[in-house]
C-alpha positions as CSV (number, residue, x, y, z in Angstrom):
1,X,-0.7,0.2,-0.4
2,X,0.4,3.2,-0.8
3,X,1.8,5.8,1.6
4,X,-1.1,7.7,1.4
5,X,-2.9,4.7,1.9
6,X,-2.3,4.1,5.2
7,X,-2.4,6.9,6.2
8,X,-6.1,7.6,4.9
9,X,-7.4,4.2,6.5
10,X,-4.9,5.4,9.7
11,X,-6.9,9.1,10.0
12,X,-10.3,6.9,9.5
13,X,-9.5,4.6,12.4
14,X,-9.1,7.8,14.5
15,X,-12.1,8.9,13.6
16,X,-13.4,5.7,13.9
17,X,-12.5,5.2,17.6
18,X,-12.6,9.2,18.4
19,X,-16.6,9.6,17.7
20,X,-17.5,6.3,20.5
21,X,-15.3,7.9,22.4
22,X,-17.2,11.2,22.9
23,X,-19.9,9.0,23.7
24,X,-18.6,8.4,27.0
25,X,-20.1,5.7,28.2
26,X,-18.9,2.0,28.1
27,X,-20.5,-0.6,25.8
28,X,-20.6,-3.6,28.6
29,X,-22.7,-1.8,31.4
30,X,-25.1,-0.3,28.3
31,X,-25.0,-3.9,27.7
32,X,-26.6,-4.4,30.9
33,X,-28.5,-1.8,31.0
34,X,-30.3,-1.8,27.6
35,X,-32.4,-4.9,28.5
36,X,-35.2,-3.0,29.0
37,X,-34.9,-1.9,26.2
38,X,-34.7,-5.0,23.9
39,X,-38.9,-5.8,24.2
40,X,-39.0,-2.8,21.5
41,X,-36.3,-1.8,19.8
42,X,-34.4,-5.6,19.9
43,X,-31.5,-7.0,22.1
44,X,-29.5,-5.4,20.1
45,X,-31.4,-3.0,18.6
46,X,-32.4,-3.6,15.7
47,X,-36.2,-4.0,16.1
48,X,-38.4,-6.0,14.3
49,X,-41.6,-4.2,14.9
50,X,-41.5,-1.3,12.6
51,X,-43.1,1.1,15.1
52,X,-39.9,1.5,16.7
53,X,-36.4,3.0,16.1
54,X,-33.9,0.8,15.1
55,X,-30.6,2.0,17.4
56,X,-27.9,-0.1,16.6
57,X,-25.5,1.7,15.5
58,X,-27.2,5.2,15.9
59,X,-24.6,7.8,16.8
60,X,-23.9,8.7,20.1
61,X,-24.6,12.2,20.7
62,X,-28.0,11.6,19.4
63,X,-28.8,8.7,21.5
64,X,-28.2,11.1,24.1
65,X,-30.0,13.5,22.7
66,X,-33.1,11.8,22.7
67,X,-33.4,9.9,25.9
68,X,-32.8,13.8,27.4
69,X,-35.2,15.4,25.8
70,X,-38.0,12.4,26.3
71,X,-37.2,12.9,30.0
72,X,-37.1,16.6,30.2
73,X,-40.6,16.3,28.2
74,X,-39.5,18.0,24.7
75,X,-40.2,15.1,23.0
76,X,-43.0,13.1,23.9
77,X,-43.7,10.0,24.7
78,X,-45.1,8.0,27.9
79,X,-43.5,5.0,27.2
80,X,-40.6,6.6,26.8
81,X,-41.0,8.7,29.4
82,X,-41.4,5.7,31.8
83,X,-38.5,4.3,30.9
84,X,-35.7,7.3,31.3
85,X,-37.0,9.0,33.7
86,X,-34.4,7.8,36.7
87,X,-31.3,7.3,33.8
88,X,-28.6,9.2,35.0
89,X,-26.2,11.1,32.2
90,X,-23.9,7.8,32.9
91,X,-27.3,5.5,32.0
92,X,-28.0,7.4,29.2
93,X,-24.1,7.8,27.8
94,X,-23.3,3.7,28.5
95,X,-26.6,2.4,26.1
96,X,-25.1,5.2,23.0
97,X,-22.3,3.3,23.2
98,X,-23.5,-0.4,23.8
99,X,-26.2,0.5,20.7
100,X,-23.6,2.8,18.6
101,X,-21.3,-1.1,19.2
102,X,-24.0,-2.9,17.3
103,X,-23.8,-2.8,13.3
104,X,-27.0,-1.3,12.0
105,X,-29.4,-2.1,9.1
106,X,-26.1,-0.3,7.3
107,X,-23.9,-3.7,8.0
108,X,-24.0,-6.7,5.2
109,X,-24.4,-8.5,8.1
110,X,-27.9,-7.2,9.4
111,X,-31.2,-8.4,7.1
112,X,-33.9,-5.9,7.9
113,X,-36.2,-8.3,9.9
């Protein structure tokens, strides 16, 4: 490989790692905390139900913002409001890190159920 290509691949790798780090969460802790999410969003964040969003592969900042908005009431959903009521910021970051680490529908190995 050329030096330029190696530099590009290295940079892309750092960007990917950096994005996960920005979530500030622990994916392993998020996996444990996500058990209650599985009924609607699927065990790995790939929902089999068309009415529930797929969380796998979702950007951490989006998941955190959505959870905070449900908690504050800025986003209205009575089911989500109940689920997020007792979540801390750390819980939200852990969940976001876990779902970000899961392959989403853009991944070739995942098929829409």
